[in-house]
Every structure is written in structure tokens, then in C-alpha cells.
C-alpha positions in Angstrom: 5.8 -8.2 9.8 5.0 -6.3 6.6 8.0 -7.9 5.0 6.5 -11.3 5.7 3.0 -10.4 4.5 3.8 -8.5 1.2 7.5 -8.0 1.0 9.6 -4.9 1.1 10.0 -4.6 -2.7 6.2 -4.7 -3.3 5.7 -2.2 -0.5 8.3 0.2 -2.0 6.9 -0.2 -5.5 3.4 0.4 -4.2 4.4 3.7 -2.7 6.3 4.6 -5.9 3.1 3.9 -7.8 1.5 6.9 -6.1 3.6 9.3 -8.1 2.2 7.9 -11.4 -1.4 8.8 -10.5 -3.6 11.8 -11.5 -4.6 14.2 -8.7 -8.1 12.9 -8.3 -7.0 9.3 -8.1 -4.0 10.1 -5.9 -6.3 11.5 -3.2 -8.2 8.3 -3.1 -5.0 6.2 -2.8 -3.5 8.5 -0.2 -6.8 8.1 1.7 -6.3 4.3 1.6 -2.7 4.6 2.8 -3.7 7.1 5.5 -6.5 4.8 6.7 -4.1 1.9 7.0 -1.7 4.2 8.9 -4.4 5.2 11.4 -5.3 1.5 11.7 -1.6 0.8 12.4 -1.5 3.5 15.1 -4.5 2.2 16.8 -3.6 -1.5 16.6 0.2 -1.1 16.9 0.8 -4.1 19.1 -1.5 -6.4 17.1 0.1 -5.5 13.7 3.6 -6.1 15.1 2.7 -9.5 16.7 0.0 -11.0 14.4 0.5 -11.1 10.6 -3.3 -11.2 9.8 -3.7 -7.6 10.9 -1.6 -6.6 7.9 -4.0 -8.3 5.4 -5.9 -5.0 4.6 -2.6 -3.7 3.2 -2.5 -6.3 0.4 -5.3 -4.8 -1.7 -4.0 -1.3 -1.0 -0.5 -2.3 -2.4 -2.0 -4.2 -5.3 -4.1 -1.1 -6.3 -1.0 1.1 -5.9 1.1 -1.1 -8.1 -1.4 -0.8 -11.0 -0.3 2.8 -12.2 3.3 1.7 -12.1 2.5 -1.4 -14.2 0.5 0.7 -16.6 3.4 3.1 -17.1 5.8 0.2 -17.5 3.8 -1.6 -20.1 2.8 1.5 -22.2 6.4 2.9 -22.4 
């Protein structure tokens, strides 16, 4: 279902973007990802059967792509 909502490449690059963050910001982003993981544990059936339960992941991935884009455009 995540592949339908955001795509596998965006998800992979969003997770890769976590490595390009400073420690203080990384804690915030890891909190966002952990929050969605807990959401997924609690609503496991709903996430696998309804695509709109994956919508909170879109801004998390978009924010996680920003450090990767910053590194790419500055180098």
C-alpha cells in the first residue's frame, strides 16, 4: 500500500535523507518516523487495506527528502 501512496523510491530516499541531518534535527525526524511506525502497529489492518491511512506518511517523507535535496543541490 505504501508503494501506491508514495512510491518505493521516495520512501527509500526519505529514509536515506535521515543520514544527512544534524543530531538535533535527526531526533525530530526519527520521532516522526517512530510515530508513524507506532501508528502502523496499532492500525495494521487498516493501513494494509485502506490507502488513506498512509496519508500521514506523505509529509514525513517530504520533510525527510529535504536534507537529501539540500546536499544534492549544494554539491
